C-alpha positions in Angstrom: -85.3 25.9 59.8 -88.3 23.6 60.0 -89.2 21.3 62.9 -87.2 18.1 63.1 -88.8 15.0 61.7 -86.4 12.7 63.6 -84.6 13.3 66.9 -82.0 11.0 68.4 -81.4 11.7 72.0 -78.5 10.4 74.1 -78.3 7.0 72.2 -76.1 4.3 73.7 -75.5 1.0 71.9 -73.2 -1.8 73.2 -71.8 -5.0 71.7 -70.6 -8.0 73.7 -67.6 -9.5 72.0 -65.1 -12.1 73.5 -66.2 -11.2 77.0 -65.7 -7.5 76.5 -68.3 -4.7 76.2 -67.8 -2.3 73.3 -69.6 1.0 73.3 -70.3 1.3 69.6 -72.5 4.3 70.1 -71.8 6.4 73.1 -74.3 9.2 73.8 -75.2 10.3 70.3 -77.7 13.1 69.8 -78.8 14.2 66.3 -81.7 15.9 64.6 -83.0 15.4 61.0 -85.2 18.1 59.5 -88.0 17.8 56.9 -86.8 17.8 53.3 -83.2 18.1 54.3 -80.1 15.8 54.3 -78.0 14.9 57.3 -74.6 13.5 56.4 -73.0 11.2 59.0 -69.3 10.9 58.4 -66.6 8.7 60.0 -64.3 5.8 59.6 -65.3 2.1 59.9 -66.0 1.5 63.6 -67.0 5.1 64.3 -70.6 4.0 65.0 -72.3 5.7 62.1 -73.9 2.5 60.6 -74.9 1.3 64.1 -76.6 4.6 64.7 -78.6 4.3 61.4 -79.5 0.7 62.2 -80.7 1.8 65.6 -83.2 4.1 63.9 -84.6 1.1 62.0 -84.4 -1.2 65.1 -82.1 -3.5 63.2 -79.2 -3.8 65.6 -78.4 -7.5 65.8 -79.3 -8.9 69.2 -77.2 -10.5 70.4 -74.4 -9.4 70.4 -75.7 -5.8 70.1 -78.0 -4.0 72.5 -79.5 -0.5 72.6 -78.8 0.3 76.2 -80.6 3.6 76.6 -81.7 6.7 74.6 -84.7 7.9 72.7 -85.4 8.1 68.9 -88.4 10.4 68.3 -90.2 10.2 65.0 -92.5 13.2 64.2 -94.7 12.6 61.3 -97.6 14.5 59.8 -99.9 11.6 58.7 -102.8 10.5 60.8 -102.2 6.8 60.2 -99.5 4.3 59.5 -100.7 1.5 57.2 -104.3 2.4 57.8 -104.0 2.3 61.7 -104.5 5.4 63.8 -101.2 6.7 65.1 -99.9 9.5 67.3 -98.1 12.4 65.7 -94.8 11.7 67.6 -93.5 8.4 68.8 -90.3 7.1 70.5 -89.3 4.2 68.1 -87.3 2.5 70.8 -90.4 2.0 73.0 -92.5 0.4 70.2 -93.1 -3.4 70.3 -91.5 -5.1 67.3 -94.8 -5.8 65.6 -95.7 -2.1 65.8 -92.2 -1.1 64.6 -92.9 -3.1 61.4 -95.6 -0.5 60.5 -93.0 2.2 60.4 -90.1 0.3 58.9 -90.3 0.5 55.1 -93.4 2.7 54.9 -92.3 5.7 57.0 -88.5 5.1 57.3 -86.6 3.2 54.6 -83.0 2.2 54.3 -80.5 1.5 51.4 -77.7 -0.8 52.6 -74.1 -0.5 51.6 -73.8 -3.7 49.5 -76.8 -3.9 47.2 -76.0 -7.3 45.8 -76.1 -8.9 49.2 -79.3 -7.1 50.0 -81.2 -8.7 47.1 -82.1 -12.3 46.8 -80.2 -13.8 43.9 -82.9 -16.5 43.1 -85.7 -13.9 42.6 -86.1 -11.3 39.8 -85.7 -7.7 40.7 -89.4 -7.1 39.7 -90.6 -9.8 42.1 -88.7 -8.2 45.0 -90.0 -4.7 44.4 -93.6 -6.1 44.0 -93.2 -8.0 47.3 -92.1 -4.8 49.1 -95.1 -2.9 47.6 -97.7 -5.5 48.5 -96.3 -5.8 52.0 -97.2 -2.2 52.8 -100.1 -1.5 50.4 -103.3 -3.3 49.4 -102.4 -3.8 45.7 -103.2 -6.4 43.2 -100.3 -8.2 41.5 -100.9 -6.3 38.2 -101.2 -2.9 40.0 -98.0 -3.6 41.9 -96.1 -4.5 38.8 -97.3 -1.3 37.2 -96.1 0.6 40.3 -92.8 -1.2 40.1 -92.3 -0.1 36.5 -93.1 3.5 37.4 -90.6 3.4 40.3 -87.8 2.0 38.1 -88.6 4.8 35.6 -88.4 7.3 38.4 -85.0 6.1 39.4 -84.0 6.1 35.7 -83.3 2.4 35.4 -86.1 2.0 32.8 -86.1 4.7 30.1 -89.2 7.0 29.9 -92.1 6.0 27.6 -90.9 8.6 25.0 -87.4 7.2 25.0 -88.7 3.7 24.7 -90.9 4.7 21.7 -87.8 6.2 20.0 -85.9 2.9 20.6 -88.8 1.0 19.0 -88.8 3.4 16.0 -85.0 3.0 15.6 -85.2 -0.8 15.7 -87.7 -1.0 12.7 -86.0 -1.7 9.4 -86.4 1.2 7.0 -88.0 -1.0 4.3 -90.5 -2.5 6.8 -94.1 -1.2 7.1 -94.5 1.5 9.7 -95.9 0.2 13.1 -99.3 1.3 14.3 -99.6 3.2 17.6 -101.0 0.0 19.3 -98.1 -2.1 18.0 -95.6 0.5 19.3 -97.3 0.6 22.7 -97.2 -3.2 22.9 -93.5 -3.3 22.2 -92.9 -0.4 24.7 -94.8 -2.4 27.4 -92.9 -5.6 26.6 -89.6 -3.8 27.0 -90.7 -2.3 30.3 -91.8 -5.7 31.6 -88.4 -7.2 30.6 -86.7 -5.0 33.2 -88.8 -6.6 35.9 -87.7 -10.1 34.8 -84.0 -9.5 35.2 -82.0 -11.1 38.1 -79.6 -9.1 40.3 -76.5 -10.7 38.6 -77.6 -9.4 35.3 -77.3 -5.8 36.4 -74.3 -3.6 37.1 -73.5 -2.2 40.5 -75.0 1.2 39.7 -78.2 -0.5 38.3 -78.6 -2.7 41.4 -78.3 0.4 43.6 -81.1 2.0 41.6 -83.3 -1.1 42.2 -82.5 -0.7 46.0 -83.5 2.9 45.8 -86.7 2.0 44.0 -87.6 -0.5 46.8 -86.7 2.0 49.5 -89.0 4.8 48.1 -91.8 2.4 47.1 -94.1 3.4 50.0 -93.2 7.1 49.8 -91.3 7.2 53.2 -90.7 10.4 55.1 -87.1 9.4 55.8 -84.6 7.6 53.7 -81.4 6.2 55.3 -78.6 5.7 52.8 -75.7 3.7 54.3 -72.6 4.0 52.1 -74.7 3.8 48.9 -71.9 4.8 46.6 -68.9 2.9 48.1 -66.8 1.3 45.3 -68.9 2.7 42.5 -67.3 4.5 39.6 -67.1 8.3 40.0 -69.5 8.7 37.1 -72.0 6.2 38.5 -71.6 7.8 41.9 -72.4 11.2 40.5 -75.6 9.9 38.9 -76.7 8.2 42.2 -76.1 11.4 44.1 -78.0 13.4 41.5 -80.8 10.9 41.7 -81.0 11.1 45.5 -81.0 14.9 45.4 -83.8 14.9 42.8 -85.9 12.4 44.7 -85.5 14.3 48.0 -86.6 17.6 46.4 -89.5 16.1 44.4 -90.9 14.0 47.3 -89.9 16.4 50.1 -88.1 13.5 51.7 -85.5 13.7 54.5 -82.2 11.7 54.0 -79.7 10.4 56.4 -76.6 9.9 54.3 -73.9 7.7 55.9 -70.4 7.7 54.4 -66.7 7.9 55.2 -66.0 10.4 52.5 -66.5 14.1 53.3 -66.1 15.0 49.6 -69.3 13.0 48.8 -71.2 14.5 51.7 -70.5 18.0 50.3 -72.5 17.1 47.2 -75.7 16.2 49.0 -75.8 17.2 52.7 -77.3 20.3 54.3 -75.8 19.5 57.7 -73.0 17.2 58.7 -72.2 15.2 61.8 -68.7 13.8 62.2 -68.5 10.6 64.4 -65.4 9.2 66.0 -65.2 6.3 68.5 -69.0 6.2 68.9 -69.4 9.9 69.6 -70.3 13.0 67.6 -67.2 15.2 67.6 -68.5 18.0 65.4 -71.7 19.1 63.7 -72.5 22.0 61.4 -73.5 23.0 57.9 -71.6 21.3 55.1 -70.1 24.7 54.3 -68.9 25.2 57.9 -67.4 21.8 58.1 -65.5 22.2 54.9 -64.3 25.8 55.3 -63.6 25.8 59.0 -63.3 22.3 60.5 -63.0 22.5 64.3 -61.9 19.1 65.5 -58.5 17.6 64.5 -60.3 14.4 63.4 -62.4 16.3 61.0 -59.4 18.0 59.6 -57.7 14.6 59.2 -60.7 13.2 57.2 -60.6 16.2 54.9 -56.9 16.1 54.3 -56.4 12.3 53.7 -58.5 12.3 50.6 -56.1 12.9 47.6 -56.5 16.3 46.1 -56.2 16.3 42.3 -54.9 19.8 42.1 -51.9 18.9 44.3 -49.1 16.4 44.1 -48.0 15.4 47.6 -45.0 13.2 48.4 -47.1 11.6 51.2 -50.8 11.8 52.0 -51.7 13.1 55.5 -53.5 10.6 57.6 -55.8 11.0 60.6 -53.0 9.9 62.9 -51.0 13.0 61.8 -53.8 15.2 63.2 -54.5 13.2 66.3 -50.9 12.6 67.4 -49.0 15.0 69.6 -52.2 16.8 70.5 -53.5 17.8 73.9 -55.5 15.1 75.7 -58.7 17.1 74.9 -57.9 16.9 71.2 -57.2 13.2 71.3 -60.5 12.6 72.9 -63.6 12.3 70.7 -65.2 15.1 72.8 -64.4 18.4 71.1 -62.3 20.9 73.1 -64.2 24.0 74.4 -62.2 26.4 72.3 -60.7 24.5 69.4 -57.9 26.2 67.5 -58.9 27.4 64.1 -57.0 26.8 60.9 -57.4 28.2 57.4 -56.3 24.9 55.9 -57.2 21.2 56.7 -53.5 20.3 56.3 -51.4 19.8 59.4 -49.5 22.9 60.6 -46.2 21.1 60.1 -44.6 20.3 56.7 -45.9 16.8 56.9 -47.1 16.6 53.3 -44.7 18.7 51.1 -45.7 19.0 47.5 -43.7 17.7 44.5 -42.9 20.5 42.1 -43.7 20.4 38.4 -39.9 20.5 37.6 -39.3 17.5 39.9 -42.0 15.5 38.2 -40.7 16.5 34.7 -37.2 15.4 35.7 -38.5 12.0 37.1 -40.5 11.3 33.9 -37.4 12.1 31.7 -35.3 9.7 33.8 -37.9 6.9 33.7 -38.5 7.1 29.9 -34.8 7.0 29.1 -34.7 3.4 30.2 -35.7 0.3 28.2 -39.4 -0.6 29.0 -39.9 -3.3 31.6 -43.3 -4.1 30.0 -44.4 -3.6 26.4 -47.9 -4.3 25.1 -48.5 -4.2 21.4 -52.0 -4.3 19.7 -53.5 -6.4 22.5 -57.0 -7.7 22.0 -59.2 -9.8 24.3 -62.5 -11.2 23.2 -65.0 -13.1 25.3 -67.4 -15.6 23.6 -71.2 -15.3 24.2 -73.0 -18.6 24.0 -76.1 -19.0 21.9 -78.4 -21.9 21.3 -77.1 -25.4 22.0 -74.0 -24.0 23.6 -72.5 -22.6 20.4 -70.8 -19.3 20.3 -73.2 -16.7 19.0 -71.0 -13.7 19.1 -68.0 -12.1 20.9 -67.7 -9.3 23.3 -64.6 -7.1 22.9 -63.1 -6.4 26.3 -59.7 -5.1 25.2 -59.5 -3.6 21.7 -56.1 -3.0 20.1 -54.3 -1.5 23.2 -50.6 -0.6 23.0 -48.4 1.0 25.7 -45.1 0.7 27.6 -44.2 0.7 31.3 -40.7 1.7 32.5 -38.8 0.3 35.5 -39.7 2.1 38.7 -42.7 3.8 37.2 -46.3 3.8 38.3 -48.7 3.8 35.4 -52.2 4.7 36.4 -55.0 3.0 34.5 -58.4 4.7 34.9 -61.9 4.2 33.5 -65.4 3.2 34.4 -66.5 -0.3 35.2 -66.7 -2.3 32.0 -64.1 -0.3 30.2 -61.7 -3.3 30.2 -59.1 -2.1 32.7 -59.4 -5.2 35.0 -59.4 -7.5 32.0 -56.3 -5.9 30.8 -54.5 -6.2 34.1 -55.4 -9.9 34.4 -54.3 -10.5 30.8 -50.9 -9.1 31.6 -50.3 -11.6 34.4 -51.8 -14.3 32.1 -54.9 -15.0 34.2 -56.8 -14.4 31.0 -55.6 -15.6 27.6 -55.1 -12.8 25.0 -56.9 -13.2 21.7 -54.2 -11.4 19.7 -51.3 -9.0 20.2 -48.1 -9.3 22.1 -47.0 -8.9 25.7 -43.2 -8.4 26.3 -41.8 -8.5 29.9 -38.1 -7.5 30.3 -37.7 -7.9 26.5 -39.2 -11.5 26.5 -42.4 -12.4 24.7 -44.7 -13.8 27.4 -47.9 -13.9 25.3 -48.1 -17.6 25.0 -46.2 -18.9 28.0 -47.5 -22.0 29.7 -46.9 -24.4 32.6 -43.6 -24.1 34.4 -42.4 -21.1 32.4 -45.6 -19.2 33.3 -45.2 -20.0 37.0 -41.6 -18.8 36.9 -42.8 -15.6 35.3 -45.3 -14.9 38.1 -42.4 -14.7 40.6 -41.7 -11.3 39.0 -45.2 -10.3 38.0 -47.8 -10.2 40.7 -51.3 -8.8 41.2 -53.2 -7.3 44.2 -57.0 -7.8 43.8 -59.8 -5.5 44.7 -61.4 -7.6 47.5 -58.8 -8.7 50.0 -61.2 -11.0 51.9 -62.0 -13.2 48.8 -58.3 -13.2 47.9 -57.3 -15.0 51.1 -58.2 -18.6 52.0 -60.4 -18.3 55.2 -59.1 -21.7 56.4 -55.4 -20.6 56.1 -53.7 -18.3 58.7 -52.0 -15.3 57.3 -48.5 -16.6 57.9 -49.3 -19.7 55.7 -50.9 -17.4 53.1 -47.8 -15.3 52.8 -45.5 -18.4 52.7 -47.6 -20.2 50.1 -46.1 -18.5 47.1 -42.6 -19.4 48.3 -43.7 -23.0 48.8 -45.1 -23.1 45.2 -41.9 -21.5 43.9 -40.1 -24.8 44.9 -36.4 -24.6 44.3 -36.4 -20.8 44.4 -37.6 -20.7 48.0 -34.3 -20.5 49.7 -32.9 -17.8 47.5 -36.0 -15.6 47.9 -36.2 -16.2 51.7 -32.6 -15.2 52.2 -32.7 -12.0 50.0 -34.6 -10.1 52.6 -36.1 -10.9 56.0 -34.2 -13.9 57.3 -33.1 -17.4 56.5 -36.4 -19.2 56.2 -39.8 -18.5 54.5 -41.3 -18.0 57.9 -38.7 -15.3 58.8 -39.5 -13.5 55.5 -43.2 -13.7 56.1 -42.7 -12.2 59.6 -40.5 -9.5 58.1 -43.1 -8.6 55.4 -45.9 -8.5 57.9 -43.9 -6.0 59.9 -43.1 -4.0 56.8 -46.8 -3.5 55.9 -47.6 -2.3 59.5 -48.7 -5.6 61.2 -47.0 -7.7 63.9 -45.1 -10.9 63.4 -47.5 -12.4 66.1 -50.3 -11.9 63.6 -49.1 -14.8 61.6 -51.2 -17.3 63.4 -54.4 -15.3 63.0 -57.0 -15.8 60.3 -58.4 -13.3 57.7 -61.7 -12.8 59.4 -59.9 -11.5 62.5 -58.6 -8.4 60.6 -60.2 -5.3 59.3 -60.5 -4.5 55.6 -57.5 -2.3 55.6 -55.4 -4.9 57.5 -56.5 -7.6 55.1 -55.4 -5.5 52.2 -52.0 -5.1 53.9 -51.8 -8.9 54.1 -52.5 -9.2 50.4 -49.7 -6.7 49.7 -47.3 -8.7 51.9 -48.3 -11.8 50.0 -47.6 -10.1 46.6 -44.1 -9.2 47.9 -43.3 -12.7 49.1 -41.3 -13.6 45.9 -39.7 -10.2 45.7 -41.3 -9.3 42.3 -40.3 -6.6 39.9 -43.8 -5.6 38.8 -47.1 -5.4 40.7 -50.6 -4.7 39.3 -52.8 -3.1 41.9 -56.4 -3.7 40.7 -58.8 -1.4 42.6 -56.8 -2.2 45.7 -58.1 0.7 47.8 -61.6 1.4 46.2 -63.6 -0.1 49.1 -61.5 1.3 52.0 -62.2 4.3 54.2 -60.4 7.4 53.1 -58.2 7.3 56.1 -57.2 3.7 55.7 -56.9 4.4 51.9 -54.4 7.1 52.6 -52.3 4.7 54.8 -52.3 2.0 52.1 -51.4 4.5 49.3 -48.5 5.8 51.4 -47.4 2.2 52.1 -47.4 1.3 48.4 -45.2 4.3 47.6 -42.8 3.4 50.4 -42.6 -0.2 49.3 -41.9 1.0 45.7 -38.8 2.9 46.9 -37.6 0.0 49.1 -38.2 -2.9 46.8 -37.6 -1.0 43.5 -41.1 -1.9 42.3 -43.0 -1.0 39.1 -46.7 -0.6 39.3 -49.8 -0.5 37.1 -52.4 1.1 39.4 -55.9 0.4 38.3 -58.8 2.6 39.7 -61.9 4.4 38.7 -61.0 7.3 41.0 -58.9 9.8 39.1 -57.8 11.7 42.2 -56.3 8.5 43.7 -54.7 7.6 40.4 -53.1 11.0 40.0 -51.5 10.9 43.5 -50.0 7.5 42.8 -49.0 7.8 39.1 -46.2 9.2 37.0 -48.3 8.7 33.8 -52.0 8.0 33.4 -53.7 5.8 30.8 -57.5 6.3 30.2 -59.6 3.4 28.9 -63.1 3.5 27.6 -65.1 0.5 26.1 -61.9 -1.5 25.7 -60.0 1.1 23.8 -57.2 3.4 24.9 -58.5 7.0 25.0 -55.3 8.7 25.9 -52.0 8.3 27.8 -49.6 10.9 29.1 -48.1 12.6 32.1 -50.5 12.6 35.1 -50.5 16.4 35.4 -51.1 16.8 31.7 -54.0 14.3 31.6 -55.7 16.0 34.6 -55.2 19.6 33.6 -55.3 19.4 29.8 -57.1 16.2 28.8 -57.5 15.6 25.1 -60.4 13.2 25.2 -64.0 14.2 26.0 -64.3 11.0 28.1 -61.5 12.1 30.3 -63.1 15.4 30.9 -66.3 13.6 31.9 -64.4 11.6 34.5 -62.8 14.8 35.9 -66.2 16.5 36.0 -67.6 13.6 38.1 -65.2 14.2 41.0 -67.3 15.6 43.9 -67.2 19.4 43.9 -66.4 19.2 47.7 -62.9 18.4 46.5 -60.7 20.8 44.5 -61.3 20.7 40.8 -58.8 21.9 38.1 -58.9 25.3 36.6 -59.3 25.5 32.9 -56.2 26.2 31.0 -55.8 29.5 29.2 
């Protein structure tokens, strides 16, 4: 083991909120070694992001304050930005103007949400050049050349050889061959075109690569990555993890990788620190943490992630591991002699498996019914405007898709971003107008419904969106948000309100809040007063307000902590049994889809790749694309064995 490059000693960070003092970080001590990766894992509110922000001296003051502690940075260079500098320095003792010399040049950070980290009114190239010239004495032309080289290093811009091949392929066979100088001019033009793109013109994975390029621009000794893969597709996530690993090894850079997902940490980290309620409850090598977790909280985090090689009736949650334990085990401080276990699952039969014969019987029962939803040759095209506002061409989002969904079934819809799954879901509830094809709901053609008939249809056909915060009106309390669908339903209000939960819409709203795990007293609170998981529960309650038959869940758990995700997935299954619901569950995460679904449908570039029983799709996929999705699941999680 080499000497540490960063040492956090007894760090305490407090926040003042509503007259109360919250200990966000409570006595954390950690070490980061040269050329290695430290993974910091925990739920939202565990203090992991505040710890990383403290290293950068970016804790917002007020309401936050670093109360005490030391953060020692040991570097081998003799200078920082040209100024003489001691070998070791306590970052917390530096004046802010001196800290500026370290921030960005010696210690860089990738934030969780890349789109909000970039200025939308400036091009990506401008922002990378600005970061370069801030720390280095470079001309504009030299900085642009460095920016291009950085984007090639993070593999956003193809290599020169690949670009030359693209130029060759674009030349018409009957045209005269291009000279070497003409080829190089076109290659340079294409490279510069990447610098001129704005953030909104890039995908989530591409924007994250831009952020990585900015972070490594000044060749930092330490890179802090705060949830850099949250809500990314598993395939994009895999490429980002590969990129970070490659950059670490090539540059001999240390990484602090912050996440809530232990499966991702296993892909990258050498050592792991598990945080709970502001304290480090367990540290060790990634192998030790996975094979022999000591603290019940760590075992809970490991178990609540769906395992694709199992089919459980209910996902274990962190609460299952922390409940009914000794006071020492409930405390974030590890017990002196923790009990060992060979499995991260609870010692009780809290998560029994569903047998293959049970699943087969359920599928046979479901498919013997008449379909609740039938989709036939559905196509959705989006126009692309050209000069003078005229349509230049069309982009095919959904291309000749046909399938059926049976009453009481959960059909999983999986694929990468841009494959058309969200467009398909929104088309089914008629938020997007189909170009051609037919949609039948309960035997009725709903493809061209309008006005009152369409509003009446939506009483039985609801959707839960990916981002719960933007789905709720911030000016409307949650009680009013849940009652709003009943108010819009007009004459149907009384019937719906009296079916379940009381005699009035307010009674039903209170009942639904209780059913999704919140309190009736929460009705007067506003969306910003809830956590992400609580807001998603409110959106579920709102979707249930009109007692629908069919709900489309569009990436409804993708941005949640794995522990909160497990709670919401269990809730959706419970509600399905209670309300006799039918789901289409849309996600890019095949392990989550497999836990929820009876059958799985895989989409790629607008087309249906394959559809079948969930176990069959996972263990014996027919399509190469499906095998690629399965291969992208982090190896820290169980992966399927090849069939004989």
